[in-house]
BALOBA-1460 file (C-alpha; in Angstrom, 3 decimals):
// residues 390
<rec num="1" residu="m" x="90.289" y="88.011" z="132.679"/>
<rec num="2" residu="a" x="92.804" y="90.855" z="132.599"/>
<rec num="3" residu="t" x="93.123" y="94.060" z="130.590"/>
<rec num="4" residu="i" x="96.597" y="93.970" z="129.036"/>
<rec num="5" residu="f" x="98.457" y="96.852" z="127.399"/>
<rec num="6" residu="m" x="100.932" y="96.198" z="124.588"/>
<rec num="7" residu="a" x="103.106" y="98.663" z="122.670"/>
<rec num="8" residu="a" x="105.542" y="98.589" z="119.770"/>
<rec num="9" residu="y" x="107.112" y="101.166" z="117.489"/>
<rec num="10" residu="t" x="105.769" y="99.329" z="114.476"/>
<rec num="11" residu="n" x="103.105" y="99.152" z="111.811"/>
<rec num="12" residu="y" x="100.762" y="96.797" z="113.632"/>
<rec num="13" residu="s" x="99.074" y="95.556" z="110.454"/>
<rec num="14" residu="r" x="102.305" y="94.181" z="109.007"/>
<rec num="15" residu="d" x="104.097" y="92.975" z="112.151"/>
<rec num="16" residu="p" x="103.249" y="89.272" z="112.487"/>
<rec num="17" residu="r" x="104.984" y="88.707" z="115.838"/>
<rec num="18" residu="v" x="103.093" y="91.367" z="117.764"/>
<rec num="19" residu="k" x="99.824" y="90.391" z="116.073"/>
<rec num="20" residu="r" x="100.282" y="86.723" z="116.997"/>
<rec num="21" residu="e" x="101.027" y="87.612" z="120.609"/>
<rec num="22" residu="a" x="98.119" y="90.011" z="120.962"/>
<rec num="23" residu="e" x="95.663" y="87.620" z="119.321"/>
<rec num="24" residu="a" x="96.926" y="84.761" z="121.518"/>
<rec num="25" residu="l" x="95.935" y="86.801" z="124.570"/>
<rec num="26" residu="v" x="92.539" y="87.646" z="123.086"/>
<rec num="27" residu="g" x="92.105" y="83.906" z="122.527"/>
<rec num="28" residu="e" x="92.714" y="83.394" z="126.250"/>
<rec num="29" residu="g" x="89.881" y="85.782" z="127.051"/>
<rec num="30" residu="h" x="91.928" y="88.900" z="127.872"/>
<rec num="31" residu="r" x="91.170" y="92.410" z="126.694"/>
<rec num="32" residu="v" x="94.180" y="93.725" z="124.748"/>
<rec num="33" residu="v" x="94.911" y="97.398" z="124.026"/>
<rec num="34" residu="f" x="97.809" y="97.961" z="121.606"/>
<rec num="35" residu="m" x="99.700" y="101.218" z="120.965"/>
<rec num="36" residu="a" x="101.557" y="101.341" z="117.634"/>
<rec num="37" residu="r" x="103.143" y="103.929" z="115.357"/>
<rec num="38" residu="r" x="100.752" y="105.368" z="112.802"/>
<rec num="39" residu="q" x="101.519" y="104.959" z="109.103"/>
<rec num="40" residu="p" x="100.056" y="107.067" z="106.285"/>
<rec num="41" residu="g" x="96.558" y="105.941" z="105.363"/>
<rec num="42" residu="t" x="95.881" y="104.010" z="108.570"/>
<rec num="43" residu="p" x="93.154" y="104.962" z="111.068"/>
<rec num="44" residu="v" x="94.012" y="106.283" z="114.502"/>
<rec num="45" residu="r" x="91.852" y="103.633" z="116.165"/>
<rec num="46" residu="e" x="90.467" y="100.296" z="115.037"/>
<rec num="47" residu="t" x="89.814" y="96.805" z="116.359"/>
<rec num="48" residu="i" x="91.657" y="93.997" z="114.561"/>
<rec num="49" residu="a" x="90.811" y="90.380" z="115.459"/>
<rec num="50" residu="g" x="89.637" y="91.514" z="118.874"/>
<rec num="51" residu="v" x="92.714" y="93.688" z="119.578"/>
<rec num="52" residu="e" x="91.995" y="97.379" z="120.268"/>
<rec num="53" residu="v" x="94.691" y="99.201" z="118.294"/>
<rec num="54" residu="f" x="95.427" y="102.911" z="118.605"/>
<rec num="55" residu="r" x="98.209" y="104.644" z="116.692"/>
<rec num="56" residu="t" x="100.448" y="107.629" z="117.404"/>
<rec num="57" residu="f" x="102.012" y="110.039" z="114.942"/>
<rec num="58" residu="g" x="105.714" y="110.101" z="114.033"/>
<rec num="59" residu="l" x="107.959" y="113.008" z="113.066"/>
<rec num="60" residu="k" x="108.242" y="111.792" z="109.459"/>
<rec num="61" residu="d" x="107.137" y="108.788" z="107.436"/>
<rec num="62" residu="k" x="110.590" y="107.259" z="106.948"/>
<rec num="63" residu="p" x="113.448" y="108.215" z="109.279"/>
<rec num="64" residu="n" x="116.805" y="107.776" z="107.533"/>
<rec num="65" residu="s" x="119.626" y="108.823" z="109.846"/>
<rec num="66" residu="f" x="120.518" y="107.653" z="113.345"/>
<rec num="67" residu="a" x="119.479" y="111.073" z="114.685"/>
<rec num="68" residu="e" x="116.084" y="110.905" z="112.928"/>
<rec num="69" residu="y" x="115.413" y="107.435" z="114.304"/>
<rec num="70" residu="m" x="116.350" y="108.515" z="117.834"/>
<rec num="71" residu="a" x="114.131" y="111.600" z="117.631"/>
<rec num="72" residu="d" x="111.173" y="109.547" z="116.387"/>
<rec num="73" residu="y" x="111.800" y="106.884" z="119.023"/>
<rec num="74" residu="l" x="111.854" y="109.568" z="121.723"/>
<rec num="75" residu="l" x="108.557" y="111.025" z="120.517"/>
<rec num="76" residu="f" x="106.938" y="107.572" z="120.679"/>
<rec num="77" residu="f" x="108.506" y="107.013" z="124.110"/>
<rec num="78" residu="l" x="107.080" y="110.298" z="125.417"/>
<rec num="79" residu="m" x="103.563" y="109.504" z="124.191"/>
<rec num="80" residu="l" x="103.819" y="106.011" z="125.673"/>
<rec num="81" residu="c" x="105.120" y="107.426" z="128.939"/>
<rec num="82" residu="v" x="102.289" y="109.973" z="129.144"/>
<rec num="83" residu="h" x="99.655" y="107.309" z="128.505"/>
<rec num="84" residu="l" x="100.985" y="104.907" z="131.130"/>
<rec num="85" residu="t" x="101.749" y="107.612" z="133.699"/>
<rec num="86" residu="f" x="98.212" y="108.983" z="133.510"/>
<rec num="87" residu="h" x="96.739" y="105.464" z="133.656"/>
<rec num="88" residu="p" x="99.158" y="103.570" z="135.904"/>
<rec num="89" residu="l" x="96.645" y="101.036" z="137.203"/>
<rec num="90" residu="r" x="94.314" y="100.705" z="134.223"/>
<rec num="91" residu="y" x="96.157" y="97.610" z="132.952"/>
<rec num="92" residu="q" x="96.959" y="94.448" z="134.885"/>
<rec num="93" residu="l" x="100.033" y="93.725" z="132.724"/>
<rec num="94" residu="i" x="102.163" y="95.737" z="130.285"/>
<rec num="95" residu="h" x="104.084" y="94.217" z="127.363"/>
<rec num="96" residu="v" x="106.485" y="96.484" z="125.430"/>
<rec num="97" residu="n" x="108.345" y="95.389" z="122.297"/>
<rec num="98" residu="n" x="111.701" y="96.643" z="121.087"/>
<rec num="99" residu="m" x="113.175" y="98.431" z="119.062"/>
<rec num="100" residu="p" x="114.181" y="100.587" z="120.846"/>
<rec num="101" residu="d" x="114.748" y="98.873" z="124.175"/>
<rec num="102" residu="f" x="114.251" y="102.002" z="126.276"/>
<rec num="103" residu="l" x="110.549" y="102.100" z="125.398"/>
<rec num="104" residu="v" x="109.889" y="99.674" z="128.250"/>
<rec num="105" residu="l" x="111.097" y="102.295" z="130.746"/>
<rec num="106" residu="a" x="107.948" y="104.310" z="129.961"/>
<rec num="107" residu="a" x="106.135" y="101.864" z="132.254"/>
<rec num="108" residu="w" x="108.070" y="103.162" z="135.283"/>
<rec num="109" residu="l" x="105.013" y="104.184" z="137.313"/>
<rec num="110" residu="p" x="102.922" y="101.022" z="136.713"/>
<rec num="111" residu="r" x="106.048" y="98.979" z="137.542"/>
<rec num="112" residu="l" x="106.592" y="100.996" z="140.728"/>
<rec num="113" residu="l" x="102.977" y="100.297" z="141.678"/>
<rec num="114" residu="g" x="103.431" y="96.566" z="141.241"/>
<rec num="115" residu="r" x="102.232" y="95.936" z="137.697"/>
<rec num="116" residu="p" x="104.268" y="93.251" z="135.860"/>
<rec num="117" residu="v" x="106.102" y="94.410" z="132.730"/>
<rec num="118" residu="i" x="107.335" y="92.231" z="129.837"/>
<rec num="119" residu="h" x="110.203" y="93.438" z="127.655"/>
<rec num="120" residu="d" x="110.070" y="91.681" z="124.265"/>
<rec num="121" residu="i" x="113.380" y="91.744" z="122.338"/>
<rec num="122" residu="h" x="112.788" y="91.026" z="118.669"/>
<rec num="123" residu="d" x="116.233" y="92.226" z="117.526"/>
<rec num="124" residu="l" x="119.488" y="93.117" z="119.224"/>
<rec num="125" residu="m" x="119.561" y="96.861" z="118.694"/>
<rec num="126" residu="p" x="123.366" y="97.348" z="118.944"/>
<rec num="127" residu="e" x="124.006" y="94.751" z="116.229"/>
<rec num="128" residu="i" x="121.321" y="96.206" z="113.938"/>
<rec num="129" residu="y" x="122.744" y="99.718" z="114.207"/>
<rec num="130" residu="m" x="126.370" y="98.620" z="113.837"/>
<rec num="131" residu="e" x="125.437" y="97.109" z="110.463"/>
<rec num="132" residu="k" x="123.033" y="99.862" z="109.442"/>
<rec num="133" residu="f" x="125.380" y="102.776" z="110.083"/>
<rec num="134" residu="g" x="128.796" y="101.113" z="109.760"/>
<rec num="135" residu="a" x="129.763" y="101.650" z="113.411"/>
<rec num="136" residu="n" x="131.592" y="99.342" z="115.829"/>
<rec num="137" residu="e" x="130.968" y="98.540" z="119.478"/>
<rec num="138" residu="r" x="133.414" y="101.242" z="120.626"/>
<rec num="139" residu="h" x="131.334" y="104.002" z="119.033"/>
<rec num="140" residu="w" x="129.608" y="106.174" z="121.641"/>
<rec num="141" residu="a" x="126.186" y="105.562" z="120.101"/>
<rec num="142" residu="i" x="126.608" y="101.779" z="120.231"/>
<rec num="143" residu="r" x="127.788" y="101.992" z="123.847"/>
<rec num="144" residu="m" x="124.637" y="103.959" z="124.637"/>
<rec num="145" residu="l" x="122.508" y="101.309" z="122.912"/>
<rec num="146" residu="l" x="124.166" y="98.600" z="125.005"/>
<rec num="147" residu="l" x="123.521" y="100.617" z="128.157"/>
<rec num="148" residu="q" x="119.809" y="101.145" z="127.427"/>
<rec num="149" residu="e" x="119.524" y="97.447" z="126.575"/>
<rec num="150" residu="r" x="120.922" y="96.453" z="129.971"/>
<rec num="151" residu="l" x="118.727" y="98.964" z="131.821"/>
<rec num="152" residu="a" x="115.634" y="97.678" z="130.041"/>
<rec num="153" residu="g" x="116.492" y="94.094" z="130.942"/>
<rec num="154" residu="k" x="116.971" y="94.921" z="134.607"/>
<rec num="155" residu="f" x="113.776" y="96.991" z="134.737"/>
<rec num="156" residu="a" x="111.423" y="94.377" z="133.273"/>
<rec num="157" residu="s" x="109.644" y="91.702" z="135.275"/>
<rec num="158" residu="a" x="110.268" y="89.229" z="132.433"/>
<rec num="159" residu="v" x="112.083" y="89.243" z="129.105"/>
<rec num="160" residu="l" x="111.012" y="87.543" z="125.884"/>
<rec num="161" residu="t" x="113.291" y="86.959" z="122.930"/>
<rec num="162" residu="v" x="113.118" y="85.076" z="119.651"/>
<rec num="163" residu="e" x="115.884" y="82.476" z="119.771"/>
<rec num="164" residu="e" x="118.202" y="80.628" z="122.168"/>
<rec num="165" residu="r" x="121.320" y="82.352" z="120.769"/>
<rec num="166" residu="l" x="119.840" y="85.734" z="121.663"/>
<rec num="167" residu="k" x="119.138" y="84.415" z="125.144"/>
<rec num="168" residu="d" x="122.807" y="83.407" z="125.432"/>
<rec num="169" residu="i" x="124.000" y="86.824" z="124.210"/>
<rec num="170" residu="l" x="121.689" y="88.727" z="126.556"/>
<rec num="171" residu="s" x="122.777" y="86.553" z="129.486"/>
<rec num="172" residu="a" x="126.419" y="87.316" z="128.664"/>
<rec num="173" residu="r" x="125.560" y="91.040" z="128.698"/>
<rec num="174" residu="g" x="124.257" y="90.874" z="132.243"/>
<rec num="175" residu="f" x="120.602" y="89.872" z="131.908"/>
<rec num="176" residu="n" x="119.234" y="87.536" z="134.551"/>
<rec num="177" residu="r" x="118.942" y="84.318" z="132.546"/>
<rec num="178" residu="d" x="116.031" y="83.100" z="134.654"/>
<rec num="179" residu="k" x="113.964" y="86.102" z="133.490"/>
<rec num="180" residu="i" x="114.364" y="85.248" z="129.788"/>
<rec num="181" residu="s" x="111.871" y="83.098" z="127.855"/>
<rec num="182" residu="v" x="112.296" y="82.176" z="124.183"/>
<rec num="183" residu="l" x="109.292" y="82.661" z="121.901"/>
<rec num="184" residu="i" x="110.302" y="81.726" z="118.357"/>
<rec num="185" residu="n" x="108.838" y="83.720" z="115.464"/>
<rec num="186" residu="l" x="106.759" y="80.853" z="114.149"/>
<rec num="187" residu="p" x="104.148" y="81.476" z="111.453"/>
<rec num="188" residu="d" x="100.481" y="81.436" z="112.323"/>
<rec num="189" residu="e" x="99.071" y="78.252" z="110.778"/>
<rec num="190" residu="r" x="95.720" y="79.981" z="110.328"/>
<rec num="191" residu="i" x="97.404" y="82.196" z="107.707"/>
<rec num="192" residu="f" x="100.297" y="80.070" z="106.415"/>
<rec num="193" residu="r" x="98.404" y="76.819" z="106.126"/>
<rec num="194" residu="l" x="100.163" y="73.542" z="105.487"/>
<rec num="195" residu="r" x="99.401" y="72.553" z="101.929"/>
<rec num="196" residu="a" x="99.542" y="69.294" z="100.025"/>
<rec num="197" residu="p" x="102.341" y="68.840" z="97.463"/>
<rec num="198" residu="r" x="101.471" y="70.631" z="94.238"/>
<rec num="199" residu="p" x="101.367" y="68.796" z="90.917"/>
<rec num="200" residu="p" x="104.239" y="69.611" z="88.533"/>
<rec num="201" residu="k" x="103.833" y="72.823" z="86.562"/>
<rec num="202" residu="p" x="103.558" y="72.773" z="82.756"/>
<rec num="203" residu="s" x="106.942" y="72.893" z="81.041"/>
<rec num="204" residu="d" x="106.282" y="76.416" z="79.744"/>
<rec num="205" residu="a" x="105.257" y="77.850" z="83.144"/>
<rec num="206" residu="p" x="107.423" y="80.582" z="84.721"/>
<rec num="207" residu="f" x="110.028" y="79.580" z="87.301"/>
<rec num="208" residu="v" x="109.034" y="81.837" z="90.197"/>
<rec num="209" residu="l" x="111.341" y="83.033" z="92.978"/>
<rec num="210" residu="v" x="109.817" y="84.963" z="95.883"/>
<rec num="211" residu="y" x="110.927" y="87.191" z="98.727"/>
<rec num="212" residu="h" x="108.646" y="89.069" z="101.102"/>
<rec num="213" residu="g" x="109.465" y="91.412" z="103.927"/>
<rec num="214" residu="t" x="111.600" y="94.467" z="104.608"/>
<rec num="215" residu="l" x="113.903" y="95.794" z="101.889"/>
<rec num="216" residu="a" x="117.115" y="96.531" z="103.780"/>
<rec num="217" residu="r" x="120.747" y="96.184" z="102.753"/>
<rec num="218" residu="r" x="121.535" y="93.486" z="105.314"/>
<rec num="219" residu="l" x="118.808" y="91.295" z="103.777"/>
<rec num="220" residu="g" x="120.640" y="91.076" z="100.452"/>
<rec num="221" residu="l" x="117.995" y="91.726" z="97.780"/>
<rec num="222" residu="d" x="120.644" y="93.259" z="95.499"/>
<rec num="223" residu="i" x="122.490" y="89.929" z="95.606"/>
<rec num="224" residu="a" x="119.290" y="88.176" z="94.497"/>
<rec num="225" residu="i" x="118.832" y="90.596" z="91.590"/>
<rec num="226" residu="e" x="122.458" y="90.090" z="90.516"/>
<rec num="227" residu="a" x="121.941" y="86.315" z="90.600"/>
<rec num="228" residu="v" x="118.783" y="86.549" z="88.487"/>
<rec num="229" residu="a" x="120.667" y="88.655" z="85.940"/>
<rec num="230" residu="l" x="123.231" y="85.849" z="85.647"/>
<rec num="231" residu="l" x="120.446" y="83.336" z="84.989"/>
<rec num="232" residu="k" x="118.323" y="85.289" z="82.515"/>
<rec num="233" residu="c" x="119.676" y="83.363" z="79.525"/>
<rec num="234" residu="k" x="119.775" y="79.984" z="81.276"/>
<rec num="235" residu="i" x="116.212" y="80.111" z="82.660"/>
<rec num="236" residu="p" x="114.198" y="81.953" z="79.983"/>
<rec num="237" residu="r" x="111.001" y="82.342" z="82.067"/>
<rec num="238" residu="i" x="112.568" y="83.128" z="85.432"/>
<rec num="239" residu="e" x="110.708" y="85.602" z="87.656"/>
<rec num="240" residu="l" x="111.740" y="87.220" z="90.932"/>
<rec num="241" residu="r" x="108.784" y="88.582" z="92.911"/>
<rec num="242" residu="i" x="109.782" y="91.032" z="95.669"/>
<rec num="243" residu="i" x="106.952" y="91.790" z="98.100"/>
<rec num="244" residu="g" x="107.483" y="94.503" z="100.677"/>
<rec num="245" residu="a" x="109.010" y="97.935" z="101.186"/>
<rec num="246" residu="g" x="111.911" y="99.584" z="102.929"/>
<rec num="247" residu="e" x="114.792" y="101.997" z="102.656"/>
<rec num="248" residu="e" x="116.503" y="100.046" z="99.838"/>
<rec num="249" residu="r" x="113.545" y="100.016" z="97.446"/>
<rec num="250" residu="e" x="114.693" y="102.845" z="95.160"/>
<rec num="251" residu="r" x="118.219" y="101.467" z="94.919"/>
<rec num="252" residu="l" x="116.919" y="97.969" z="94.153"/>
<rec num="253" residu="v" x="114.573" y="99.248" z="91.453"/>
<rec num="254" residu="a" x="117.488" y="101.171" z="89.912"/>
<rec num="255" residu="l" x="119.645" y="98.035" z="89.964"/>
<rec num="256" residu="r" x="116.863" y="96.018" z="88.333"/>
<rec num="257" residu="d" x="116.489" y="98.618" z="85.591"/>
<rec num="258" residu="a" x="120.256" y="98.830" z="85.044"/>
<rec num="259" residu="k" x="120.321" y="95.068" z="84.527"/>
<rec num="260" residu="g" x="117.424" y="95.208" z="82.055"/>
<rec num="261" residu="l" x="115.213" y="93.019" z="84.253"/>
<rec num="262" residu="q" x="112.031" y="95.109" z="84.227"/>
<rec num="263" residu="d" x="109.984" y="92.159" z="82.939"/>
<rec num="264" residu="t" x="111.713" y="89.668" z="85.229"/>
<rec num="265" residu="v" x="111.933" y="91.318" z="88.663"/>
<rec num="266" residu="t" x="108.724" y="92.829" z="90.039"/>
<rec num="267" residu="f" x="108.041" y="94.817" z="93.203"/>
<rec num="268" residu="s" x="104.831" y="95.151" z="95.164"/>
<rec num="269" residu="a" x="103.479" y="98.671" z="95.558"/>
<rec num="270" residu="g" x="104.546" y="98.625" z="99.211"/>
<rec num="271" residu="f" x="104.087" y="96.599" z="102.362"/>
<rec num="272" residu="v" x="101.449" y="93.909" z="102.104"/>
<rec num="273" residu="p" x="99.352" y="92.694" z="105.074"/>
<rec num="274" residu="v" x="100.574" y="89.326" z="106.251"/>
<rec num="275" residu="e" x="97.176" y="87.771" z="105.561"/>
<rec num="276" residu="e" x="97.645" y="88.479" z="101.832"/>
<rec num="277" residu="i" x="101.110" y="86.940" z="101.506"/>
<rec num="278" residu="p" x="100.095" y="83.265" z="101.043"/>
<rec num="279" residu="a" x="98.048" y="84.036" z="97.931"/>
<rec num="280" residu="m" x="100.925" y="86.081" z="96.489"/>
<rec num="281" residu="v" x="103.449" y="83.255" z="96.864"/>
<rec num="282" residu="d" x="101.100" y="80.373" z="96.074"/>
<rec num="283" residu="d" x="102.724" y="79.581" z="92.709"/>
<rec num="284" residu="a" x="106.308" y="80.045" z="93.916"/>
<rec num="285" residu="d" x="108.912" y="77.439" z="93.071"/>
<rec num="286" residu="v" x="111.608" y="78.716" z="95.464"/>
<rec num="287" residu="g" x="111.787" y="81.146" z="98.393"/>
<rec num="288" residu="l" x="114.937" y="83.278" z="98.673"/>
<rec num="289" residu="i" x="116.621" y="84.301" z="101.943"/>
<rec num="290" residu="p" x="119.658" y="86.156" z="100.489"/>
<rec num="291" residu="l" x="121.075" y="87.548" z="103.766"/>
<rec num="292" residu="r" x="124.393" y="89.333" z="104.018"/>
<rec num="293" residu="m" x="126.623" y="88.062" z="106.791"/>
<rec num="294" residu="c" x="126.957" y="90.317" z="109.825"/>
<rec num="295" residu="d" x="126.405" y="90.027" z="113.564"/>
<rec num="296" residu="a" x="122.754" y="91.021" z="113.164"/>
<rec num="297" residu="t" x="121.895" y="88.470" z="110.458"/>
<rec num="298" residu="d" x="123.954" y="85.619" z="111.921"/>
<rec num="299" residu="i" x="121.617" y="85.501" z="114.919"/>
<rec num="300" residu="m" x="118.393" y="85.790" z="112.875"/>
<rec num="301" residu="l" x="115.937" y="82.981" z="112.290"/>
<rec num="302" residu="p" x="114.029" y="84.715" z="109.469"/>
<rec num="303" residu="t" x="110.270" y="84.510" z="109.851"/>
<rec num="304" residu="k" x="109.858" y="84.396" z="106.070"/>
<rec num="305" residu="l" x="111.949" y="81.216" z="105.951"/>
<rec num="306" residu="l" x="109.579" y="79.541" z="108.405"/>
<rec num="307" residu="e" x="106.553" y="80.828" z="106.506"/>
<rec num="308" residu="y" x="107.831" y="79.363" z="103.233"/>
<rec num="309" residu="v" x="108.541" y="76.068" z="104.959"/>
<rec num="310" residu="n" x="105.021" y="76.060" z="106.364"/>
<rec num="311" residu="v" x="103.412" y="76.356" z="102.918"/>
<rec num="312" residu="g" x="105.788" y="73.894" z="101.268"/>
<rec num="313" residu="i" x="108.065" y="76.266" z="99.326"/>
<rec num="314" residu="p" x="111.691" y="75.051" z="99.204"/>
<rec num="315" residu="c" x="114.224" y="77.688" z="100.247"/>
<rec num="316" residu="i" x="117.711" y="78.894" z="99.399"/>
<rec num="317" residu="t" x="119.581" y="80.523" z="102.281"/>
<rec num="318" residu="p" x="123.120" y="81.200" z="103.529"/>
<rec num="319" residu="k" x="124.372" y="78.960" z="106.305"/>
<rec num="320" residu="t" x="124.202" y="81.386" z="109.205"/>
<rec num="321" residu="g" x="124.858" y="80.275" z="112.752"/>
<rec num="322" residu="t" x="121.199" y="80.337" z="113.749"/>
<rec num="323" residu="i" x="119.693" y="78.914" z="110.557"/>
<rec num="324" residu="a" x="122.146" y="76.005" z="110.757"/>
<rec num="325" residu="r" x="120.839" y="75.198" z="114.268"/>
<rec num="326" residu="y" x="117.426" y="74.363" z="112.828"/>
<rec num="327" residu="f" x="118.022" y="73.439" z="109.172"/>
<rec num="328" residu="d" x="120.461" y="71.095" z="107.461"/>
<rec num="329" residu="e" x="121.269" y="70.375" z="103.810"/>
<rec num="330" residu="s" x="118.365" y="67.952" z="103.504"/>
<rec num="331" residu="m" x="115.940" y="70.764" z="104.410"/>
<rec num="332" residu="v" x="117.205" y="73.861" z="102.562"/>
<rec num="333" residu="r" x="119.655" y="74.629" z="99.742"/>
<rec num="334" residu="f" x="122.601" y="76.581" z="101.145"/>
<rec num="335" residu="f" x="124.678" y="79.099" z="99.176"/>
<rec num="336" residu="d" x="127.745" y="81.203" z="99.962"/>
<rec num="337" residu="a" x="126.501" y="84.446" z="101.491"/>
<rec num="338" residu="e" x="127.029" y="87.665" z="99.499"/>
<rec num="339" residu="n" x="128.040" y="85.667" z="96.399"/>
<rec num="340" residu="p" x="125.686" y="86.175" z="93.411"/>
<rec num="341" residu="d" x="127.430" y="83.377" z="91.481"/>
<rec num="342" residu="s" x="126.827" y="80.922" z="94.322"/>
<rec num="343" residu="l" x="123.197" y="82.012" z="94.632"/>
<rec num="344" residu="a" x="122.707" y="81.686" z="90.861"/>
<rec num="345" residu="e" x="124.197" y="78.194" z="91.019"/>
<rec num="346" residu="a" x="121.796" y="77.215" z="93.814"/>
<rec num="347" residu="i" x="118.787" y="78.594" z="91.915"/>
<rec num="348" residu="f" x="119.774" y="76.759" z="88.732"/>
<rec num="349" residu="d" x="120.313" y="73.547" z="90.688"/>
<rec num="350" residu="l" x="116.739" y="73.647" z="91.991"/>
<rec num="351" residu="y" x="115.425" y="74.687" z="88.579"/>
<rec num="352" residu="e" x="117.023" y="71.646" z="86.965"/>
<rec num="353" residu="h" x="115.959" y="69.245" z="89.717"/>
<rec num="354" residu="p" x="112.256" y="69.555" z="90.636"/>
<rec num="355" residu="d" x="112.598" y="66.312" z="92.593"/>
<rec num="356" residu="k" x="115.147" y="68.044" z="94.834"/>
<rec num="357" residu="r" x="112.726" y="70.914" z="95.423"/>
<rec num="358" residu="a" x="110.071" y="68.416" z="96.470"/>
<rec num="359" residu="s" x="112.516" y="66.641" z="98.770"/>
<rec num="360" residu="l" x="113.608" y="69.870" z="100.495"/>
<rec num="361" residu="s" x="109.996" y="70.835" z="101.034"/>
<rec num="362" residu="r" x="109.106" y="67.425" z="102.449"/>
<rec num="363" residu="m" x="112.126" y="67.155" z="104.747"/>
<rec num="364" residu="s" x="111.815" y="70.685" z="106.138"/>
<rec num="365" residu="c" x="108.201" y="69.926" z="106.952"/>
<rec num="366" residu="e" x="109.039" y="66.620" z="108.631"/>
<rec num="367" residu="k" x="112.012" y="67.904" z="110.613"/>
<rec num="368" residu="f" x="110.929" y="71.433" z="111.514"/>
<rec num="369" residu="i" x="107.162" y="71.836" z="111.345"/>
<rec num="370" residu="e" x="106.469" y="68.603" z="113.184"/>
<rec num="371" residu="t" x="108.502" y="70.023" z="116.088"/>
<rec num="372" residu="y" x="107.670" y="73.730" z="115.984"/>
<rec num="373" residu="r" x="104.024" y="74.827" z="115.656"/>
<rec num="374" residu="w" x="102.662" y="78.179" z="116.764"/>
<rec num="375" residu="q" x="99.437" y="76.752" z="118.162"/>
<rec num="376" residu="e" x="101.535" y="74.804" z="120.695"/>
<rec num="377" residu="h" x="104.512" y="77.130" z="121.027"/>
<rec num="378" residu="k" x="102.364" y="80.153" z="121.890"/>
<rec num="379" residu="k" x="101.786" y="78.502" z="125.270"/>
<rec num="380" residu="v" x="105.276" y="79.718" z="126.233"/>
<rec num="381" residu="y" x="103.779" y="83.204" z="126.091"/>
<rec num="382" residu="t" x="100.293" y="82.603" z="127.457"/>
<rec num="383" residu="r" x="101.699" y="80.657" z="130.425"/>
<rec num="384" residu="l" x="104.193" y="83.433" z="131.147"/>
<rec num="385" residu="v" x="101.374" y="85.985" z="131.141"/>
<rec num="386" residu="a" x="99.242" y="83.794" z="133.410"/>
<rec num="387" residu="k" x="102.175" y="83.427" z="135.833"/>
<rec num="388" residu="l" x="102.806" y="87.193" z="135.948"/>
<rec num="389" residu="l" x="99.122" y="87.923" z="136.536"/>
<rec num="390" residu="k" x="98.917" y="85.758" z="139.646"/>
């Protein structure tokens, strides 16, 4: 079996996609070495589920501006480039994840010497940064992001992405469509286990809403807090449990406090390892996906949505272009994006109708989970790796 190198500018412990991929290769008998960005309190080296993880230092814990992100990305790129340039033939295959896209170019010498290189596109970087910094596609920085995206796509032996719409967009931007494989961000059933329908809760039990993941403006947690504030008098024991961390945390806590929801909306202390999430959402009545509408979110198929579906939690979500490709009104409760009143109405609807919650859970399981399972779908990746190693 091969020794495979993987890299991502990420916190490995909380990034389910890269962990699933790396562990899938370990399951095939490969040795996997993974380079990630170090976070405070994490060891420089450790082995996790058979994956040898080593971590590099960043310039600061939480970059805020475009310039800070680019500087930190460049530092990671340089360390990645040094490692691969000094060990060009140590690994039989190299798999680099975005963001940023230009990280994959650090494998220039192994690629020149014939080693196959996979470029894994989790997110479209131009769309993310247009939303994050309020720029448009004519801005010089966005044009540069589009350029490095195209260069990365041409450089790689193969490209992975997370959804068919992203494949279409990348093809339209000049990627060779035949090089692109789609590996959906499906939950690992070993962690998010299918569960039997739960018996009804006692009438005096809290009505629990959950969200887990990154706290970013485009993901709409402020809209969820506004909706809960509208429902405080209508659902006396409503709870919103926010699990995760991110740049919006302080603003969201301030909004919660301004609305007088300290006993209603709770935050985890920070990011939580994915293995701990199922226990933290086990008593949830509804999962919230309160996305804002923008180019970046319209092409997302949120992993948390699929994780909630896997454990039988009915979901409320806006009707984005990608979500609507996989889910219909019999599977999720839609609401008007960026509209707290519409979200509050959807929450109250499911609160009043537990039978509807059960139906959404059942239908999403029947229509989605029966078709898309990680234990089968991961073969898209393992077969691609086997093909490149020949």
